[in-house]
C-alpha positions in Angstrom: -52.4 38.5 -5.3 -54.9 41.2 -4.3 -54.8 44.8 -5.6 -51.2 44.3 -7.0 -49.9 43.0 -3.6 -48.7 39.6 -2.6 -51.0 38.4 0.2 -48.9 36.7 2.9 -46.9 37.2 6.1 -50.1 37.7 8.1 -48.8 38.3 11.7 -51.5 40.5 13.3 -55.3 40.2 13.4 -58.1 42.4 14.7 -61.9 42.4 14.4 -64.2 45.4 13.8 -67.6 44.3 15.2 -69.4 47.4 14.2 -68.8 46.7 10.5 -68.1 42.9 10.7 -64.7 43.4 9.1 -61.3 41.8 9.9 -58.0 43.5 9.7 -54.8 41.4 9.0 -51.3 42.9 9.3 -48.6 41.7 6.9 -45.1 41.5 8.2 -43.7 42.3 4.7 -40.8 44.8 5.3 -41.9 46.7 2.1 -40.1 44.0 0.1 -43.0 42.5 -2.0 -45.1 45.7 -1.7 -45.2 48.6 0.7 -45.9 47.8 4.4 -49.6 47.1 4.6 -52.7 45.9 6.4 -55.5 43.9 4.7 -59.3 44.3 5.2 -61.3 41.1 4.9 -64.4 39.2 5.7 -64.7 35.7 7.2 -67.7 33.5 7.2 -69.6 32.6 10.4 -67.8 30.0 12.5 -69.4 26.6 11.6 -68.1 23.2 12.6 -66.3 21.5 9.7 -66.5 24.6 7.4 -63.2 26.2 6.5 -62.6 29.9 7.2 -61.9 31.2 3.7 -61.2 34.9 3.6 -62.9 37.4 1.2 -60.4 40.2 0.6 -62.0 43.6 0.7 -59.2 46.2 0.7 -55.5 46.9 1.4 -54.2 49.7 3.5 -50.8 51.1 2.9 -49.1 52.1 6.1 -47.3 55.5 5.9 -44.6 57.2 7.9 -44.4 60.6 9.4 -43.7 62.1 6.0 -46.9 60.8 4.6 -45.2 58.3 2.3 -45.2 54.5 2.4 -42.5 53.2 4.7 -39.3 52.5 2.7 -37.9 49.0 2.5 -36.5 47.5 5.7 -37.7 50.5 7.8 -40.5 48.6 9.6 -41.3 45.0 10.3 -45.0 45.0 11.2 -46.0 42.2 13.6 -49.0 42.8 15.9 -52.3 44.6 15.5 -55.2 45.9 17.5 -58.1 48.2 16.7 -58.5 51.1 19.1 -61.7 53.1 19.6 -60.8 56.4 21.3 -63.0 56.7 24.4 -63.3 60.5 24.0 -63.8 60.9 20.2 -65.1 57.5 19.3 -62.6 57.4 16.4 -61.2 53.9 15.4 -57.6 53.6 14.7 -54.9 50.9 14.0 -52.4 50.1 16.8 -49.5 48.1 15.5 -46.0 47.1 16.4 -42.8 46.9 14.4 -40.0 44.6 15.4 -37.5 47.1 13.8 -34.2 45.8 12.6 -31.6 45.5 15.3 -28.8 44.8 12.8 -29.4 48.2 11.1 -29.9 50.0 14.4 -33.7 50.5 13.9 -35.4 49.8 17.3 -38.8 48.2 17.8 -41.8 50.6 17.9 -45.4 51.0 18.7 -47.5 53.0 16.2 -51.0 54.4 15.9 -52.4 55.0 12.4 -55.6 56.1 10.8 -57.7 53.5 9.1 -56.4 54.9 5.8 -52.8 54.2 6.9 -51.7 57.7 7.8 -49.5 57.8 10.9 -51.0 59.5 14.0 -48.2 58.9 16.5 -45.4 56.7 17.7 -45.9 55.8 21.3 -42.7 55.8 23.5 -41.5 52.4 24.8 -39.5 51.7 27.9 -35.8 52.4 27.1 -34.8 48.8 27.9 -37.0 47.5 25.0 -35.3 50.0 22.5 -31.7 49.6 23.7 -29.7 48.6 20.7 -26.0 48.6 19.8 -24.8 47.6 23.3 -22.9 44.4 24.0 -24.9 41.7 25.9 -27.9 44.0 26.4 -31.2 44.8 24.7 -33.5 43.0 22.4 -32.4 40.5 19.9 -32.9 40.8 16.2 -36.3 39.7 14.9 -37.4 38.7 18.5 -39.0 41.9 19.8 -42.6 43.2 19.8 -44.5 40.2 18.6 -47.7 40.6 20.7 -50.3 43.4 21.2 -53.6 43.4 22.9 -56.1 46.0 24.1 -57.3 45.9 27.7 -61.0 45.6 28.2 -61.1 49.2 29.5 -59.9 50.4 26.1 -57.5 52.8 27.8 -54.5 50.5 27.9 -52.6 48.3 25.5 -50.2 45.4 26.3 -47.2 44.7 24.2 -45.3 41.4 24.4 -41.7 40.7 23.5 -41.2 37.5 21.5 -38.2 36.4 23.5 -36.0 37.6 26.4 -33.8 40.6 26.4 -30.1 39.7 26.0 -29.4 40.5 29.7 -32.4 38.4 30.8 -31.7 35.4 28.5 -31.6 31.9 29.9 -28.8 29.3 29.4 -29.9 28.3 25.8 -29.2 24.6 26.6 -31.6 21.8 25.5 -34.6 21.6 27.8 -33.8 24.8 29.7 -36.2 27.7 29.9 -35.4 30.3 27.1 -35.6 33.3 29.5 -38.5 35.6 30.4 -40.4 37.6 27.9 -41.4 41.1 29.1 -45.0 42.1 28.6 -45.6 45.8 29.1 -48.8 47.8 29.6 -49.1 51.2 27.9 -51.4 54.0 29.0 -52.8 55.1 25.7 -53.8 58.6 26.8 -50.3 59.5 28.0 -48.5 57.0 25.8 -46.4 55.9 28.7 -45.7 52.5 30.1 -47.1 52.0 33.6 -46.7 48.2 34.3 -44.7 45.2 33.1 -44.8 41.5 33.9 -42.5 38.7 33.0 -43.7 35.5 31.2 -41.7 32.3 30.8 -42.3 30.4 27.6 -41.7 26.7 27.3 -38.2 25.3 26.6 -37.1 25.1 23.0 -38.3 21.8 21.4 -35.2 19.8 20.8 -36.0 16.2 19.8 -34.2 13.1 21.2 -32.6 12.4 17.9 -31.4 16.0 17.5 -30.6 17.5 20.9 -28.9 20.5 19.3 -29.4 22.7 16.3 -31.7 25.6 15.2 -34.7 26.0 17.5 -36.8 28.8 18.9 -39.6 29.2 21.4 -41.5 32.3 22.4 -44.6 34.5 22.3 -46.3 35.0 19.0 -49.6 36.7 20.0 -51.6 37.8 23.1 -55.2 38.6 24.0 -56.9 39.8 27.2 -59.6 37.6 28.6 -60.7 39.9 31.5 -58.5 42.6 33.1 -56.0 40.3 34.7 -56.1 37.1 32.5 -54.0 37.1 29.4 -54.2 34.4 26.7 -50.7 33.8 25.3 -50.0 32.0 22.0 -46.6 30.3 22.2 -45.0 29.3 18.9 -42.0 26.9 18.8 -40.0 25.4 16.1 -37.0 23.1 15.6 -35.6 20.9 12.9 -36.4 17.9 15.0 -40.0 18.7 15.8 -41.2 21.2 13.2 -43.7 23.9 14.2 -45.9 23.8 17.3 -48.4 26.2 18.8 -49.9 26.2 22.2 -52.4 28.6 23.9 -51.8 29.4 27.6 -53.7 31.6 30.1 -51.4 33.8 32.3 -52.4 35.4 35.6 -51.2 39.0 35.4 -52.3 39.9 38.9 -50.0 37.2 40.5 -46.8 38.6 38.7 -44.5 41.2 40.1 -44.0 44.5 38.3 -40.7 44.4 36.4 -41.0 47.8 34.7 -38.1 49.3 36.7 -35.9 46.1 36.7 -32.8 46.3 34.6 -32.1 42.6 34.6 -34.4 39.8 35.5 -32.5 37.4 37.7 -34.1 34.0 38.6 -35.7 34.1 42.1 -35.8 37.9 42.2 -39.1 38.4 40.5 -42.4 36.6 40.1 -43.3 35.5 36.6 -47.0 35.3 35.6 -48.3 31.8 36.4 -49.7 30.1 33.4 -51.8 27.1 32.5 -52.2 25.3 29.2 -55.6 25.8 27.4 -55.0 24.3 24.0 -52.3 22.5 22.1 -53.1 23.0 18.4 -51.6 19.7 17.6 -54.5 18.1 19.3 -57.2 20.6 18.2 -58.5 18.6 15.2 -56.8 20.8 12.6 -55.4 18.7 9.7 -52.3 20.9 9.6 -50.7 23.3 12.0 -48.6 26.0 10.3 -46.8 29.0 11.7 -49.6 30.6 13.8 -48.7 34.2 14.7 -52.0 36.1 15.1 -55.2 35.8 17.1 -58.2 38.0 17.8 -61.7 37.8 19.4 -64.5 37.6 16.8 -68.3 37.9 16.8 -70.2 36.0 19.5 -71.8 32.7 18.6 -75.6 32.4 18.7 -75.1 30.5 21.9 -73.4 33.5 23.4 -70.0 31.8 23.4 -67.0 33.9 22.2 -65.2 33.3 19.0 -61.5 33.0 18.8 -59.8 33.2 15.4 -56.1 32.5 14.7 -54.1 33.1 11.6 -50.8 31.8 10.4 -47.8 33.6 8.8 -46.7 31.8 5.6 -43.4 33.7 5.6 -44.0 34.2 1.9 -42.7 30.7 1.6 -44.4 28.4 -1.1 -44.0 25.5 1.3 -46.2 27.1 3.9 -49.8 28.3 3.9 -51.9 31.2 5.2 -54.3 29.4 7.6 -57.3 30.7 9.5 -58.7 28.6 12.3 -61.7 29.4 14.5 -62.6 28.2 17.9 -65.7 28.5 20.1 -64.8 29.6 23.7 -67.3 28.8 26.3 -67.9 31.2 29.2 -65.9 30.4 32.3 
């Protein structure tokens, strides 16, 4: 507990280098406490030393009426800190997965650092299309990733899984369908580009070739203008939780912004290569990693990458911070 809130469900992460502070977004749908974002400090990245957070503050996110979001109104997932190029003001960019079952579409918001809502940015209609048969986003599988471009003028949002009309065959070993990753011009608030990304097949084990399973995007980061780091998270009863980090080449992908349905062979998905399988990273345990952000540079000049897991407010899971040193290419 911290300031009368249950700490957990951390699904978005961002770093404020000017003040050496971290921001972590909880995906609590105002069930345990109002929708919120935590402010914290992390120790310097040192080999063998755990990254134990020091909680500093909690920010209550508020709607257009100035009040905390009511229960089930938002499902916060991804987070980025934006510094306005004109005013220099820092704000919170964050996504909500919405609630497709209750006809609440996914959304992209910008809030003050005190939680007051500044604006809701428009999304392409395809990403908000709900209530239609065999079309639109699927419940709890919408805006899972968010990243600022290096120019600070654009943000990319990533769908966790394929739109219903884009969906794959959903058979063991088959690709689950393309996730749409959309670039937003922050000045106009409009989408100006979109690429498709193919996550790995759902991880069915040989002893359990069917049953509950999922595979998709859980977080994204930009490593240069056209290279995106994509954290894929997968789960099945047979294999448990896995997390892998890939690099995607955005420049080599076709623009799918105006494409109603992504049919195989009619678009170019972003090529990708595996950077890290967290199962082989040296971590003693790999939980449900859903967030990542660039941190302060190392004394060597190398970049710091920090990941965080979402414990789903489940006593059998943990909130886990993991740090990695990233050498220059």
